[in-house]
N, C-alpha and C positions, 0 to 999 in steps of 0.2 A: 300071569296075575290077570283077573277077568278086568280090571279098571282099566289097561292098556290097548284092552281089545277095541280095536276102527278109531285107535285116538286122535289119528288125523282127521277122518269123518265128522267124529263129534268135537272135536276145535272149530270144525269148518260151522257145524250148525250153532253152536254157541255164537262164535263171531257176526255170521249173518241174520241169527237173531238180536242183537245186541244192533247191528244196523238197522235194523226196522224199527227199534224205537227210537236212535237216532237222527233219519231220515222222515219220523212222524208219520209213519204207515202201520203203525199198531200204538194203544195207550198201556201203560202196565203188562200185563202175560196175556193179552190176548192175541191172536195170530199163533200162528207153530212154523215150524221147521222141520225136513227130513231128507235125508239122503242116503239112497242106494248105496250097497257093495256087494256084489253075489247077489244070494240068498236074505242078507239083513238089509235093516233100515235104522238109521241111528234118526230118532227124532224126538223135540223140544220136551220136556216132561208137563204135566198139571200143575198151573195154576202156582209154579215157582218163577218168582222176580229173576228177566235174563239176567244182572249184575251178578246175581250170586251164584251164578252155573257154575259148576266145575264139568270137566270131561266125564268126572264117574256118576255125572247124575244125569248124563242123555242116556236114556233109555235106549238097550239093540232090542228089535223085534224081529221076528220071523214075521211072512209073506203072510203066514195066519192072524198074526195080531199076537201070537205070545213072545212075550217078554223071555229073553234068553238071556239078556246080562242089566245086568244095575236094578236099584231099589225102588226108583220114583214112578211114579204112574205115566203111562204117555199120557201126551193130550188127547183131552176126549174126542178131536177131531181124526183120532187114527182111521176113522173107516175111511175118510175122505183121501188118507194119504196113501193107503193098499191098495185102495180102488184104482190111483192113480198109475203105479207102479204095476199093478195086474192086468188093466186091459187099457190101457194108454202106455206104457212101455217108458215112463218118466224115468229118469236118473234122478231128479231130484224134485222138491217141492216146495213152493213156498205159500202160505196163507196169510192173509193179513186183511186190517179193518181198516183199507185205506178211506179216507175221509171223501174225495170225488168220485172214488168210483163206489163206492155205497150210495153216495146220491144221484150216481147216474141210475143206477138200478131202480129207485123207486118212480123212473120216470120214462124208460126206456126198455125196451128189449134187445136189446146191444148196440155196441159202440158206435158209435157213425162214423163213417170214412172219412175223420177230416182230416187225418195226416196219411201218408204212403208208411210210417211204420204199425200199421194195421197188419200189415205185408206179414211181418215177422211172427202174427199167431197166429198165421195160416187162412187167413182172411176175417170178416166180422167178428168180433170178441162177444160171444152171445151172452145173455143171461139168463141164469139157472131160474127153475122155479123155485121158492122159498119152502124148507122145510125147517125143522126143529136142528138147532147144534148139533153133532155128537149123533145124529140117528143115521141109519144105513138108509132112511128116505133124504136125506141132505148128499149122501156118497152116489146114489144114483142118478140126481137130478143134478150136479157136479159131470159127474159124468157122462151125461147126455149133452150139456153144454158143452162140453171139450170133445166131442167128436171131431176129427179134423183139425183139431187147434193145439194152441199148446198156452192156453189162458181162457178164460172166463168168470165173470163175475159172481158170486150167490147173490138174489135179491134180497135187500133187507140186511146185508150180511158183512160181504168182503169180497176179496178176489183170490184166486189161486191160479198159481202159475208153473208152469213146466220147464224144465231143460233137461240136457242130457248132465248139467253140471249145477251145480247150485250157486255159484255164480251167475250162471246162464238164469238160470228159474229169479233168480233176486235180481235181475236187473229187468227181466219182463214185467215184475212186480210195479217197479218206479216207474218204468216206460206208461205200464197202462193206467198206473194212477195219471201221469201227466197228460197222457191221451183224454182222460176224463175231466181233469179241470181246463184244458184246453176246447173240448165243446161245451162243459159248463159255462165257460169264461163268454165266448162268443155268442151264444145265445138269447146270454141276458140281454146280448143288444142288435139282435134281430134271428134272421132265419142263417144257419152256416152253410156254405158251398160245400160240397161233398164230393169226395171224387169216385168215378163209376168203379164199378164191378171190375169191367177191364183193367185198369192201371192198376187196380190193387193186387190182381193175378199175376201182371206183368211185371211188377215189383217185386214179389212171390219170389218169379225167375230169378232175378238181379240177386235179391236175397241170398239163395242157394249159393250165392257164388263172390258171397261179401266177403272181405277181410285176408289177411292173409293167406296164402299161398303156404303149409308148412312143408318145410326142405330136409 
């Protein structure tokens, strides 16, 4: 039955989409989530309340964007998701409209190095040039900002984070919002102290071996 294709991935997309709302990274049906399995991508549909989603409501598309399973239209930001898979080898993509990251995009061209956690993104997180939502131009702008990175901010729009799993991509979205809130909070009181590039590079090497070693 078509409704059970990639059932686990579809369930995970719904779970993360709902977490975006509860964690206040989106409002209403804004933002979108996807995860890749082979040559197929499970992605949130366009304009549907996340609390109402069922696994069968999650469209499956191929890497050219053609819907291969499901009756609902994929998110209007599908070009961004597909670009992340085809050009950046992502395993999962999370796109939020988080408040502090979007606010920072109005002021800066990258996230200042206020914390070593930026090393998890491969270095300074860039702000992509503005382009209209859902357009190939926005996908290209995002792709430029993602070079060598696992996340970026879209100017006047929101964030995009990548991971080899959906959980990792989502944790990066939450962490990126925290980093932006940290800088905005400190900048209200003065000129925040920043870490040098060499320290971020050193932390990046440490992150490569961080966590538990699989047995």
